[in-house]
C-alpha positions, -999 to 999 in steps of 0.1 A, spaced: 138 -506 558 155 -525 532 175 -512 507 173 -512 470 196 -531 449 205 -531 412 227 -561 401 245 -553 366 269 -583 355 269 -599 319 268 -641 333 227 -641 341 239 -670 362 264 -649 387 231 -625 390 208 -650 398 232 -660 425 239 -623 436 205 -617 439 193 -650 460 226 -639 485 217 -606 486 179 -613 491 189 -635 520 204 -608 535 173 -581 538 183 -562 499 157 -556 480 173 -562 446 147 -543 420 163 -556 389 193 -564 368 212 -554 338 235 -576 316 255 -545 297 266 -510 307 241 -494 283 216 -512 303 227 -499 333 226 -468 328 194 -474 314 177 -495 346 197 -471 375 173 -438 357 146 -461 358 144 -476 390 161 -455 406 181 -480 432 196 -467 465 232 -490 452 242 -505 422 264 -534 419 283 -535 393 306 -556 371 339 -536 363 338 -560 326 311 -556 307 303 -554 273 303 -522 252 308 -495 281 329 -507 312 316 -505 348 337 -474 353 324 -455 328 291 -468 340 296 -452 374 314 -421 360 275 -417 340 256 -425 372 275 -403 393 267 -371 369 232 -383 374 207 -367 400 207 -380 430 237 -407 423 233 -440 439 258 -459 454 284 -477 430 299 -509 444 323 -527 418 329 -560 413 349 -586 395 363 -620 395 399 -608 399 411 -581 425 416 -547 431 449 -548 428 440 -551 393 423 -519 389 440 -500 420 447 -469 397 411 -475 379 397 -473 411 415 -443 429 398 -421 402 366 -440 402 332 -422 422 322 -458 434 321 -464 467 339 -491 465 352 -524 456 342 -562 467 359 -594 447 326 -616 436 341 -645 458 338 -620 492 300 -610 483 279 -611 509 251 -585 523 273 -579 554 307 -569 532 280 -545 509 263 -534 541 301 -527 559 312 -514 527 284 -488 525 286 -479 561 
């Protein structure tokens, strides 16, 4: 059984690449969102098991989205992503309810699976 994923990033080209990559690795991408508010709404509506969430978004950022999702019923696993490395966000990552972090350049289905294992 494949795991369902919502991809949240403000760049449509990255969302398309991430969708293709994850689907090729057996994930079921159930939706996409381009900003924080749309991400919260889509996660509530689609109920994905995983939210792949960019840190830097228009409106509310990925950290705030992660907080909102964690406060809801049956929260998804949230994996933060960024074109910057984890060291850039070290302090905020420590206090985040997110399951983990992956640099965009390192995104793969295998990397995502190992982080969620």
